[in-house]
CHARMM-style PDB file with segment names, atoms N, HN, CA, C and O in Angstrom:
ATOM      1  N   MET     1      18.124 -20.889  -1.544  1.00  0.00      PROA
ATOM      2  CA  MET     1      18.370 -19.461  -1.676  1.00  0.00      PROA
ATOM      3  C   MET     1      19.347 -19.021  -0.587  1.00  0.00      PROA
ATOM      4  O   MET     1      19.307 -19.524   0.536  1.00  0.00      PROA
ATOM      5  N   ASN     2      20.211 -18.091  -0.924  1.00  0.00      PROA
ATOM      6  HN  ASN     2      20.244 -17.683  -1.837  1.00  0.00      PROA
ATOM      7  CA  ASN     2      21.149 -17.538   0.045  1.00  0.00      PROA
ATOM      8  C   ASN     2      20.413 -16.679   1.059  1.00  0.00      PROA
ATOM      9  O   ASN     2      19.217 -16.422   0.924  1.00  0.00      PROA
ATOM     10  N   GLY     3      21.139 -16.243   2.067  1.00  0.00      PROA
ATOM     11  HN  GLY     3      22.111 -16.452   2.177  1.00  0.00      PROA
ATOM     12  CA  GLY     3      20.544 -15.369   3.070  1.00  0.00      PROA
ATOM     13  C   GLY     3      20.110 -14.046   2.460  1.00  0.00      PROA
ATOM     14  O   GLY     3      20.760 -13.523   1.555  1.00  0.00      PROA
ATOM     15  N   TYR     4      19.006 -13.513   2.964  1.00  0.00      PROA
ATOM     16  HN  TYR     4      18.479 -13.938   3.699  1.00  0.00      PROA
ATOM     17  CA  TYR     4      18.527 -12.234   2.465  1.00  0.00      PROA
ATOM     18  C   TYR     4      17.819 -11.460   3.573  1.00  0.00      PROA
ATOM     19  O   TYR     4      17.372 -12.030   4.568  1.00  0.00      PROA
ATOM     20  N   ARG     5      17.731 -10.145   3.371  1.00  0.00      PROA
ATOM     21  HN  ARG     5      18.094  -9.683   2.563  1.00  0.00      PROA
ATOM     22  CA  ARG     5      16.955  -9.261   4.237  1.00  0.00      PROA
ATOM     23  C   ARG     5      16.537  -8.069   3.390  1.00  0.00      PROA
ATOM     24  O   ARG     5      17.381  -7.334   2.877  1.00  0.00      PROA
ATOM     25  N   PHE     6      15.244  -7.886   3.247  1.00  0.00      PROA
ATOM     26  HN  PHE     6      14.558  -8.483   3.663  1.00  0.00      PROA
ATOM     27  CA  PHE     6      14.685  -6.737   2.522  1.00  0.00      PROA
ATOM     28  C   PHE     6      13.887  -5.913   3.513  1.00  0.00      PROA
ATOM     29  O   PHE     6      12.951  -6.416   4.136  1.00  0.00      PROA
ATOM     30  N   HSD     7      14.252  -4.660   3.659  1.00  0.00      PROA
ATOM     31  HN  HSD     7      15.012  -4.252   3.153  1.00  0.00      PROA
ATOM     32  CA  HSD     7      13.673  -3.775   4.672  1.00  0.00      PROA
ATOM     33  C   HSD     7      12.928  -2.646   3.983  1.00  0.00      PROA
ATOM     34  O   HSD     7      13.513  -1.914   3.184  1.00  0.00      PROA
ATOM     35  N   TRP     8      11.628  -2.494   4.288  1.00  0.00      PROA
ATOM     36  HN  TRP     8      11.153  -3.088   4.937  1.00  0.00      PROA
ATOM     37  CA  TRP     8      10.805  -1.415   3.731  1.00  0.00      PROA
ATOM     38  C   TRP     8      10.365  -0.550   4.899  1.00  0.00      PROA
ATOM     39  O   TRP     8       9.758  -1.041   5.851  1.00  0.00      PROA
ATOM     40  N   GLN     9      10.671   0.735   4.824  1.00  0.00      PROA
ATOM     41  HN  GLN     9      11.163   1.133   4.051  1.00  0.00      PROA
ATOM     42  CA  GLN     9      10.285   1.649   5.890  1.00  0.00      PROA
ATOM     43  C   GLN     9       9.727   2.932   5.302  1.00  0.00      PROA
ATOM     44  O   GLN     9       9.921   3.228   4.123  1.00  0.00      PROA
ATOM     45  N   ASP    10       9.025   3.695   6.144  1.00  0.00      PROA
ATOM     46  HN  ASP    10       8.867   3.455   7.102  1.00  0.00      PROA
ATOM     47  CA  ASP    10       8.458   4.956   5.673  1.00  0.00      PROA
ATOM     48  C   ASP    10       9.480   6.084   5.833  1.00  0.00      PROA
ATOM     49  O   ASP    10      10.605   5.854   6.275  1.00  0.00      PROA
ATOM     50  N   LYS    11       9.077   7.297   5.471  1.00  0.00      PROA
ATOM     51  HN  LYS    11       8.162   7.483   5.112  1.00  0.00      PROA
ATOM     52  CA  LYS    11      10.023   8.414   5.489  1.00  0.00      PROA
ATOM     53  C   LYS    11      10.454   8.810   6.892  1.00  0.00      PROA
ATOM     54  O   LYS    11      11.454   9.510   7.051  1.00  0.00      PROA
ATOM     55  N   GLU    12       9.719   8.376   7.919  1.00  0.00      PROA
ATOM     56  HN  GLU    12       8.906   7.807   7.791  1.00  0.00      PROA
ATOM     57  CA  GLU    12      10.117   8.611   9.307  1.00  0.00      PROA
ATOM     58  C   GLU    12      10.948   7.444   9.850  1.00  0.00      PROA
ATOM     59  O   GLU    12      11.217   7.370  11.049  1.00  0.00      PROA
ATOM     60  N   GLN    13      11.346   6.544   8.965  1.00  0.00      PROA
ATOM     61  HN  GLN    13      11.127   6.604   7.992  1.00  0.00      PROA
ATOM     62  CA  GLN    13      12.155   5.368   9.266  1.00  0.00      PROA
ATOM     63  C   GLN    13      11.421   4.342  10.131  1.00  0.00      PROA
ATOM     64  O   GLN    13      12.050   3.549  10.832  1.00  0.00      PROA
ATOM     65  N   LYS    14      10.103   4.362  10.079  1.00  0.00      PROA
ATOM     66  HN  LYS    14       9.592   5.006   9.510  1.00  0.00      PROA
ATOM     67  CA  LYS    14       9.296   3.364  10.779  1.00  0.00      PROA
ATOM     68  C   LYS    14       9.175   2.128   9.883  1.00  0.00      PROA
ATOM     69  O   LYS    14       8.922   2.233   8.683  1.00  0.00      PROA
ATOM     70  N   LEU    15       9.362   0.963  10.495  1.00  0.00      PROA
ATOM     71  HN  LEU    15       9.568   0.879  11.470  1.00  0.00      PROA
ATOM     72  CA  LEU    15       9.287  -0.287   9.749  1.00  0.00      PROA
ATOM     73  C   LEU    15       7.889  -0.499   9.179  1.00  0.00      PROA
ATOM     74  O   LEU    15       6.892  -0.402   9.894  1.00  0.00      PROA
ATOM     75  N   ILE    16       7.834  -0.789   7.891  1.00  0.00      PROA
ATOM     76  HN  ILE    16       8.644  -0.869   7.310  1.00  0.00      PROA
ATOM     77  CA  ILE    16       6.593  -1.232   7.256  1.00  0.00      PROA
ATOM     78  C   ILE    16       6.634  -2.754   7.194  1.00  0.00      PROA
ATOM     79  O   ILE    16       5.737  -3.429   7.700  1.00  0.00      PROA
ATOM     80  N   ARG    17       7.676  -3.284   6.572  1.00  0.00      PROA
ATOM     81  HN  ARG    17       8.404  -2.736   6.161  1.00  0.00      PROA
ATOM     82  CA  ARG    17       7.892  -4.734   6.514  1.00  0.00      PROA
ATOM     83  C   ARG    17       9.376  -5.033   6.370  1.00  0.00      PROA
ATOM     84  O   ARG    17      10.145  -4.249   5.814  1.00  0.00      PROA
ATOM     85  N   ARG    18       9.742  -6.176   6.883  1.00  0.00      PROA
ATOM     86  HN  ARG    18       9.117  -6.813   7.335  1.00  0.00      PROA
ATOM     87  CA  ARG    18      11.083  -6.686   6.637  1.00  0.00      PROA
ATOM     88  C   ARG    18      10.984  -8.182   6.387  1.00  0.00      PROA
ATOM     89  O   ARG    18      10.525  -8.941   7.241  1.00  0.00      PROA
ATOM     90  N   TRP    19      11.410  -8.583   5.231  1.00  0.00      PROA
ATOM     91  HN  TRP    19      11.782  -7.967   4.537  1.00  0.00      PROA
ATOM     92  CA  TRP    19      11.436 -10.000   4.859  1.00  0.00      PROA
ATOM     93  C   TRP    19      12.849 -10.499   5.076  1.00  0.00      PROA
ATOM     94  O   TRP    19      13.806  -9.840   4.668  1.00  0.00      PROA
ATOM     95  N   ASP    20      13.000 -11.652   5.709  1.00  0.00      PROA
ATOM     96  HN  ASP    20      12.223 -12.188   6.040  1.00  0.00      PROA
ATOM     97  CA  ASP    20      14.334 -12.230   5.832  1.00  0.00      PROA
ATOM     98  C   ASP    20      14.243 -13.729   6.067  1.00  0.00      PROA
ATOM     99  O   ASP    20      13.169 -14.287   6.291  1.00  0.00      PROA
ATOM    100  N   ASN    21      15.408 -14.358   6.007  1.00  0.00      PROA
ATOM    101  HN  ASN    21      16.280 -13.904   5.824  1.00  0.00      PROA
ATOM    102  CA  ASN    21      15.446 -15.793   6.268  1.00  0.00      PROA
ATOM    103  C   ASN    21      16.505 -16.132   7.315  1.00  0.00      PROA
ATOM    104  O   ASN    21      17.149 -17.180   7.258  1.00  0.00      PROA
ATOM    105  N   ALA    22      16.668 -15.215   8.273  1.00  0.00      PROA
ATOM    106  HN  ALA    22      16.146 -14.364   8.319  1.00  0.00      PROA
ATOM    107  CA  ALA    22      17.521 -15.509   9.425  1.00  0.00      PROA
ATOM    108  C   ALA    22      16.853 -16.636  10.208  1.00  0.00      PROA
ATOM    109  O   ALA    22      15.626 -16.710  10.274  1.00  0.00      PROA
ATOM    110  N   LYS    23      17.644 -17.490  10.787  1.00  0.00      PROA
ATOM    111  HN  LYS    23      18.641 -17.429  10.734  1.00  0.00      PROA
ATOM    112  CA  LYS    23      17.106 -18.704  11.421  1.00  0.00      PROA
ATOM    113  C   LYS    23      16.720 -18.466  12.886  1.00  0.00      PROA
ATOM    114  O   LYS    23      17.208 -19.163  13.775  1.00  0.00      PROA
ATOM    115  N   HSD    24      15.840 -17.480  13.139  1.00  0.00      PROA
ATOM    116  HN  HSD    24      15.444 -16.914  12.416  1.00  0.00      PROA
ATOM    117  CA  HSD    24      15.453 -17.198  14.515  1.00  0.00      PROA
ATOM    118  C   HSD    24      13.958 -17.369  14.791  1.00  0.00      PROA
ATOM    119  O   HSD    24      13.489 -16.935  15.844  1.00  0.00      PROA
ATOM    120  N   HSD    25      13.203 -17.978  13.894  1.00  0.00      PROA
ATOM    121  HN  HSD    25      13.584 -18.330  13.039  1.00  0.00      PROA
ATOM    122  CA  HSD    25      11.774 -18.252  14.136  1.00  0.00      PROA
ATOM    123  C   HSD    25      11.423 -19.666  13.679  1.00  0.00      PROA
ATOM    124  O   HSD    25      10.642 -19.838  12.743  1.00  0.00      PROA
ATOM    125  N   PRO    26      11.999 -20.685  14.337  1.00  0.00      PROA
ATOM    126  CA  PRO    26      11.767 -22.072  13.918  1.00  0.00      PROA
ATOM    127  C   PRO    26      10.326 -22.545  14.105  1.00  0.00      PROA
ATOM    128  O   PRO    26       9.953 -23.600  13.590  1.00  0.00      PROA
ATOM    129  N   GLU    27       9.522 -21.788  14.827  1.00  0.00      PROA
ATOM    130  HN  GLU    27       9.825 -20.932  15.245  1.00  0.00      PROA
ATOM    131  CA  GLU    27       8.121 -22.170  15.055  1.00  0.00      PROA
ATOM    132  C   GLU    27       7.242 -21.962  13.819  1.00  0.00      PROA
ATOM    133  O   GLU    27       6.123 -22.474  13.774  1.00  0.00      PROA
ATOM    134  N   LEU    28       7.717 -21.233  12.833  1.00  0.00      PROA
ATOM    135  HN  LEU    28       8.625 -20.817  12.870  1.00  0.00      PROA
ATOM    136  CA  LEU    28       6.924 -20.944  11.637  1.00  0.00      PROA
ATOM    137  C   LEU    28       7.024 -22.067  10.616  1.00  0.00      PROA
ATOM    138  O   LEU    28       8.088 -22.660  10.438  1.00  0.00      PROA
ATOM    139  N   LYS    29       5.918 -22.356   9.948  1.00  0.00      PROA
ATOM    140  HN  LYS    29       5.054 -21.874  10.092  1.00  0.00      PROA
ATOM    141  CA  LYS    29       5.901 -23.390   8.911  1.00  0.00      PROA
ATOM    142  C   LYS    29       6.861 -23.093   7.764  1.00  0.00      PROA
ATOM    143  O   LYS    29       7.388 -24.015   7.142  1.00  0.00      PROA
ATOM    144  N   THR    30       7.087 -21.822   7.484  1.00  0.00      PROA
ATOM    145  HN  THR    30       6.659 -21.073   7.990  1.00  0.00      PROA
ATOM    146  CA  THR    30       7.942 -21.440   6.360  1.00  0.00      PROA
ATOM    147  C   THR    30       9.397 -21.218   6.779  1.00  0.00      PROA
ATOM    148  O   THR    30      10.192 -20.687   6.004  1.00  0.00      PROA
ATOM    149  N   PHE    31       9.746 -21.622   8.000  1.00  0.00      PROA
ATOM    150  HN  PHE    31       9.101 -22.053   8.630  1.00  0.00      PROA
ATOM    151  CA  PHE    31      11.107 -21.461   8.512  1.00  0.00      PROA
ATOM    152  C   PHE    31      12.142 -21.887   7.473  1.00  0.00      PROA
ATOM    153  O   PHE    31      12.017 -22.968   6.897  1.00  0.00      PROA
ATOM    154  N   PRO    32      13.147 -21.075   7.222  1.00  0.00      PROA
ATOM    155  CA  PRO    32      13.512 -19.867   7.949  1.00  0.00      PROA
ATOM    156  C   PRO    32      12.897 -18.581   7.373  1.00  0.00      PROA
ATOM    157  O   PRO    32      13.084 -17.507   7.945  1.00  0.00      PROA
ATOM    158  N   ALA    33      12.173 -18.672   6.260  1.00  0.00      PROA
ATOM    159  HN  ALA    33      12.022 -19.544   5.796  1.00  0.00      PROA
ATOM    160  CA  ALA    33      11.603 -17.462   5.639  1.00  0.00      PROA
ATOM    161  C   ALA    33      10.465 -16.910   6.497  1.00  0.00      PROA
ATOM    162  O   ALA    33       9.624 -17.661   6.990  1.00  0.00      PROA
ATOM    163  N   HSD    34      10.453 -15.587   6.666  1.00  0.00      PROA
ATOM    164  HN  HSD    34      11.136 -14.977   6.266  1.00  0.00      PROA
ATOM    165  CA  HSD    34       9.401 -14.924   7.433  1.00  0.00      PROA
ATOM    166  C   HSD    34       9.399 -13.430   7.112  1.00  0.00      PROA
ATOM    167  O   HSD    34      10.302 -12.919   6.451  1.00  0.00      PROA
ATOM    168  N   VAL    35       8.362 -12.745   7.594  1.00  0.00      PROA
ATOM    169  HN  VAL    35       7.628 -13.160   8.131  1.00  0.00      PROA
ATOM    170  CA  VAL    35       8.245 -11.302   7.399  1.00  0.00      PROA
ATOM    171  C   VAL    35       7.852 -10.655   8.726  1.00  0.00      PROA
ATOM    172  O   VAL    35       7.001 -11.167   9.453  1.00  0.00      PROA
ATOM    173  N   HSD    36       8.484  -9.523   9.025  1.00  0.00      PROA
ATOM    174  HN  HSD    36       9.175  -9.107   8.434  1.00  0.00      PROA
ATOM    175  CA  HSD    36       8.131  -8.705  10.182  1.00  0.00      PROA
ATOM    176  C   HSD    36       7.223  -7.601   9.649  1.00  0.00      PROA
ATOM    177  O   HSD    36       7.588  -6.900   8.706  1.00  0.00      PROA
ATOM    178  N   ILE    37       6.053  -7.444  10.241  1.00  0.00      PROA
ATOM    179  HN  ILE    37       5.757  -8.013  11.008  1.00  0.00      PROA
ATOM    180  CA  ILE    37       5.097  -6.452   9.757  1.00  0.00      PROA
ATOM    181  C   ILE    37       4.874  -5.395  10.838  1.00  0.00      PROA
ATOM    182  O   ILE    37       4.273  -5.666  11.877  1.00  0.00      PROA
ATOM    183  N   GLY    38       5.369  -4.191  10.572  1.00  0.00      PROA
ATOM    184  HN  GLY    38       5.857  -3.971   9.727  1.00  0.00      PROA
ATOM    185  CA  GLY    38       5.161  -3.070  11.474  1.00  0.00      PROA
ATOM    186  C   GLY    38       6.065  -3.027  12.691  1.00  0.00      PROA
ATOM    187  O   GLY    38       6.299  -1.951  13.243  1.00  0.00      PROA
ATOM    188  N   SER    39       6.580  -4.171  13.122  1.00  0.00      PROA
ATOM    189  HN  SER    39       6.390  -5.044  12.673  1.00  0.00      PROA
ATOM    190  CA  SER    39       7.499  -4.213  14.260  1.00  0.00      PROA
ATOM    191  C   SER    39       8.280  -5.525  14.222  1.00  0.00      PROA
ATOM    192  O   SER    39       7.894  -6.480  13.548  1.00  0.00      PROA
ATOM    193  N   ASP    40       9.369  -5.546  14.951  1.00  0.00      PROA
ATOM    194  HN  ASP    40       9.683  -4.770  15.499  1.00  0.00      PROA
ATOM    195  CA  ASP    40      10.169  -6.773  15.012  1.00  0.00      PROA
ATOM    196  C   ASP    40       9.398  -7.915  15.669  1.00  0.00      PROA
ATOM    197  O   ASP    40       9.666  -9.084  15.392  1.00  0.00      PROA
ATOM    198  N   GLU    41       8.454  -7.587  16.528  1.00  0.00      PROA
ATOM    199  HN  GLU    41       8.237  -6.638  16.754  1.00  0.00      PROA
ATOM    200  CA  GLU    41       7.710  -8.599  17.272  1.00  0.00      PROA
ATOM    201  C   GLU    41       6.576  -9.238  16.468  1.00  0.00      PROA
ATOM    202  O   GLU    41       6.157 -10.351  16.787  1.00  0.00      PROA
ATOM    203  N   ASN    42       6.078  -8.571  15.448  1.00  0.00      PROA
ATOM    204  HN  ASN    42       6.418  -7.667  15.189  1.00  0.00      PROA
ATOM    205  CA  ASN    42       4.966  -9.078  14.647  1.00  0.00      PROA
ATOM    206  C   ASN    42       5.527  -9.864  13.457  1.00  0.00      PROA
ATOM    207  O   ASN    42       5.793  -9.297  12.397  1.00  0.00      PROA
ATOM    208  N   VAL    43       5.701 -11.168  13.646  1.00  0.00      PROA
ATOM    209  HN  VAL    43       5.485 -11.629  14.507  1.00  0.00      PROA
ATOM    210  CA  VAL    43       6.354 -12.027  12.661  1.00  0.00      PROA
ATOM    211  C   VAL    43       5.328 -12.982  12.062  1.00  0.00      PROA
ATOM    212  O   VAL    43       4.550 -13.606  12.784  1.00  0.00      PROA
ATOM    213  N   LYS    44       5.335 -13.088  10.747  1.00  0.00      PROA
ATOM    214  HN  LYS    44       5.967 -12.581  10.161  1.00  0.00      PROA
ATOM    215  CA  LYS    44       4.406 -13.959  10.023  1.00  0.00      PROA
ATOM    216  C   LYS    44       5.178 -14.857   9.056  1.00  0.00      PROA
ATOM    217  O   LYS    44       6.324 -14.581   8.702  1.00  0.00      PROA
ATOM    218  N   GLU    45       4.527 -15.920   8.645  1.00  0.00      PROA
ATOM    219  HN  GLU    45       3.596 -16.144   8.932  1.00  0.00      PROA
ATOM    220  CA  GLU    45       5.105 -16.814   7.644  1.00  0.00      PROA
ATOM    221  C   GLU    45       5.226 -16.089   6.308  1.00  0.00      PROA
ATOM    222  O   GLU    45       4.426 -15.212   5.981  1.00  0.00      PROA
ATOM    223  N   SER    46       6.236 -16.473   5.553  1.00  0.00      PROA
ATOM    224  HN  SER    46       6.886 -17.185   5.818  1.00  0.00      PROA
ATOM    225  CA  SER    46       6.462 -15.882   4.239  1.00  0.00      PROA
ATOM    226  C   SER    46       7.255 -16.869   3.393  1.00  0.00      PROA
ATOM    227  O   SER    46       8.151 -17.547   3.897  1.00  0.00      PROA
ATOM    228  N   ASP    47       6.930 -16.946   2.129  1.00  0.00      PROA
ATOM    229  HN  ASP    47       6.202 -16.395   1.720  1.00  0.00      PROA
ATOM    230  CA  ASP    47       7.738 -17.747   1.223  1.00  0.00      PROA
ATOM    231  C   ASP    47       9.062 -17.038   0.980  1.00  0.00      PROA
ATOM    232  O   ASP    47       9.180 -15.839   1.231  1.00  0.00      PROA
ATOM    233  N   ASP    48      10.069 -17.778   0.487  1.00  0.00      PROA
ATOM    234  HN  ASP    48       9.973 -18.753   0.283  1.00  0.00      PROA
ATOM    235  CA  ASP    48      11.291 -17.114   0.044  1.00  0.00      PROA
ATOM    236  C   ASP    48      10.894 -16.039  -0.961  1.00  0.00      PROA
ATOM    237  O   ASP    48       9.947 -16.211  -1.728  1.00  0.00      PROA
ATOM    238  N   ILE    49      11.616 -14.948  -0.948  1.00  0.00      PROA
ATOM    239  HN  ILE    49      12.386 -14.809  -0.325  1.00  0.00      PROA
ATOM    240  CA  ILE    49      11.230 -13.795  -1.760  1.00  0.00      PROA
ATOM    241  C   ILE    49      12.484 -13.178  -2.358  1.00  0.00      PROA
ATOM    242  O   ILE    49      13.585 -13.345  -1.835  1.00  0.00      PROA
ATOM    243  N   ASP    50      12.304 -12.471  -3.449  1.00  0.00      PROA
ATOM    244  HN  ASP    50      11.409 -12.335  -3.875  1.00  0.00      PROA
ATOM    245  CA  ASP    50      13.432 -11.770  -4.061  1.00  0.00      PROA
ATOM    246  C   ASP    50      13.051 -10.315  -4.287  1.00  0.00      PROA
ATOM    247  O   ASP    50      11.907  -9.920  -4.062  1.00  0.00      PROA
ATOM    248  N   LEU    51      14.014  -9.526  -4.732  1.00  0.00      PROA
ATOM    249  HN  LEU    51      14.944  -9.847  -4.914  1.00  0.00      PROA
ATOM    250  CA  LEU    51      13.790  -8.089  -4.896  1.00  0.00      PROA
ATOM    251  C   LEU    51      12.654  -7.793  -5.861  1.00  0.00      PROA
ATOM    252  O   LEU    51      11.862  -6.884  -5.612  1.00  0.00      PROA
ATOM    253  N   TRP    52      12.555  -8.530  -6.945  1.00  0.00      PROA
ATOM    254  HN  TRP    52      13.198  -9.268  -7.147  1.00  0.00      PROA
ATOM    255  CA  TRP    52      11.489  -8.311  -7.920  1.00  0.00      PROA
ATOM    256  C   TRP    52      10.119  -8.450  -7.256  1.00  0.00      PROA
ATOM    257  O   TRP    52       9.240  -7.618  -7.481  1.00  0.00      PROA
ATOM    258  N   LYS    53       9.927  -9.479  -6.450  1.00  0.00      PROA
ATOM    259  HN  LYS    53      10.641 -10.155  -6.267  1.00  0.00      PROA
ATOM    260  CA  LYS    53       8.644  -9.680  -5.759  1.00  0.00      PROA
ATOM    261  C   LYS    53       8.381  -8.561  -4.759  1.00  0.00      PROA
ATOM    262  O   LYS    53       7.245  -8.108  -4.614  1.00  0.00      PROA
ATOM    263  N   ILE    54       9.434  -8.111  -4.065  1.00  0.00      PROA
ATOM    264  HN  ILE    54      10.357  -8.479  -4.182  1.00  0.00      PROA
ATOM    265  CA  ILE    54       9.287  -7.006  -3.107  1.00  0.00      PROA
ATOM    266  C   ILE    54       8.795  -5.753  -3.832  1.00  0.00      PROA
ATOM    267  O   ILE    54       7.866  -5.088  -3.373  1.00  0.00      PROA
ATOM    268  N   LEU    55       9.421  -5.436  -4.959  1.00  0.00      PROA
ATOM    269  HN  LEU    55      10.176  -5.976  -5.331  1.00  0.00      PROA
ATOM    270  CA  LEU    55       9.017  -4.247  -5.716  1.00  0.00      PROA
ATOM    271  C   LEU    55       7.576  -4.355  -6.210  1.00  0.00      PROA
ATOM    272  O   LEU    55       6.858  -3.356  -6.242  1.00  0.00      PROA
ATOM    273  N   GLN    56       7.155  -5.543  -6.591  1.00  0.00      PROA
ATOM    274  HN  GLN    56       7.739  -6.354  -6.565  1.00  0.00      PROA
ATOM    275  CA  GLN    56       5.763  -5.738  -7.009  1.00  0.00      PROA
ATOM    276  C   GLN    56       4.804  -5.497  -5.843  1.00  0.00      PROA
ATOM    277  O   GLN    56       3.746  -4.896  -6.031  1.00  0.00      PROA
ATOM    278  N   ILE    57       5.157  -5.956  -4.649  1.00  0.00      PROA
ATOM    279  HN  ILE    57       6.016  -6.444  -4.496  1.00  0.00      PROA
ATOM    280  CA  ILE    57       4.317  -5.742  -3.464  1.00  0.00      PROA
ATOM    281  C   ILE    57       4.224  -4.253  -3.154  1.00  0.00      PROA
ATOM    282  O   ILE    57       3.133  -3.736  -2.919  1.00  0.00      PROA
ATOM    283  N   ILE    58       5.350  -3.568  -3.152  1.00  0.00      PROA
ATOM    284  HN  ILE    58       6.237  -3.988  -3.343  1.00  0.00      PROA
ATOM    285  CA  ILE    58       5.357  -2.124  -2.867  1.00  0.00      PROA
ATOM    286  C   ILE    58       4.514  -1.384  -3.899  1.00  0.00      PROA
ATOM    287  O   ILE    58       3.722  -0.511  -3.543  1.00  0.00      PROA
ATOM    288  N   LYS    59       4.679  -1.722  -5.159  1.00  0.00      PROA
ATOM    289  HN  LYS    59       5.323  -2.431  -5.448  1.00  0.00      PROA
ATOM    290  CA  LYS    59       3.913  -1.048  -6.203  1.00  0.00      PROA
ATOM    291  C   LYS    59       2.421  -1.304  -6.041  1.00  0.00      PROA
ATOM    292  O   LYS    59       1.621  -0.383  -6.205  1.00  0.00      PROA
ATOM    293  N   SER    60       2.026  -2.542  -5.719  1.00  0.00      PROA
ATOM    294  HN  SER    60       2.675  -3.290  -5.585  1.00  0.00      PROA
ATOM    295  CA  SER    60       0.606  -2.841  -5.582  1.00  0.00      PROA
ATOM    296  C   SER    60      -0.011  -2.154  -4.360  1.00  0.00      PROA
ATOM    297  O   SER    60      -1.203  -1.847  -4.360  1.00  0.00      PROA
ATOM    298  N   GLU    61       0.787  -1.912  -3.329  1.00  0.00      PROA
ATOM    299  HN  GLU    61       1.755  -2.162  -3.328  1.00  0.00      PROA
ATOM    300  CA  GLU    61       0.253  -1.282  -2.121  1.00  0.00      PROA
ATOM    301  C   GLU    61       0.337   0.240  -2.133  1.00  0.00      PROA
ATOM    302  O   GLU    61      -0.411   0.908  -1.419  1.00  0.00      PROA
ATOM    303  N   THR    62       1.241   0.790  -2.939  1.00  0.00      PROA
ATOM    304  HN  THR    62       1.848   0.248  -3.520  1.00  0.00      PROA
ATOM    305  CA  THR    62       1.410   2.244  -2.941  1.00  0.00      PROA
ATOM    306  C   THR    62       1.083   2.890  -4.280  1.00  0.00      PROA
ATOM    307  O   THR    62       0.850   4.096  -4.354  1.00  0.00      PROA
ATOM    308  N   GLY    63       1.066   2.083  -5.340  1.00  0.00      PROA
ATOM    309  HN  GLY    63       1.255   1.103  -5.280  1.00  0.00      PROA
ATOM    310  CA  GLY    63       0.868   2.622  -6.671  1.00  0.00      PROA
ATOM    311  C   GLY    63       2.134   3.173  -7.296  1.00  0.00      PROA
ATOM    312  O   GLY    63       2.105   3.714  -8.401  1.00  0.00      PROA
ATOM    313  N   LYS    64       3.258   3.033  -6.580  1.00  0.00      PROA
ATOM    314  HN  LYS    64       3.282   2.593  -5.682  1.00  0.00      PROA
ATOM    315  CA  LYS    64       4.536   3.505  -7.114  1.00  0.00      PROA
ATOM    316  C   LYS    64       5.671   2.687  -6.530  1.00  0.00      PROA
ATOM    317  O   LYS    64       5.501   1.967  -5.546  1.00  0.00      PROA
ATOM    318  N   VAL    65       6.837   2.811  -7.157  1.00  0.00      PROA
ATOM    319  HN  VAL    65       6.976   3.396  -7.956  1.00  0.00      PROA
ATOM    320  CA  VAL    65       8.038   2.135  -6.660  1.00  0.00      PROA
ATOM    321  C   VAL    65       9.115   3.166  -6.447  1.00  0.00      PROA
ATOM    322  OT1 VAL    65      10.222   2.826  -6.029  1.00  0.00      PROA
TER     323      VAL     65
END
């Protein structure tokens, strides 16, 4: 998969999640894919993801897209 970055934030521009595959977290099993949750410092493993999957996650967590 090519490089990607999907950024989800609230109306106050606070980060909710950001999925990307930048090569800056080699310690993760899913390197280079990862997700930042709530802040740039809170990084978790993540499979490669696409826009369709992102929209499904947002819909399941908010009830809307």
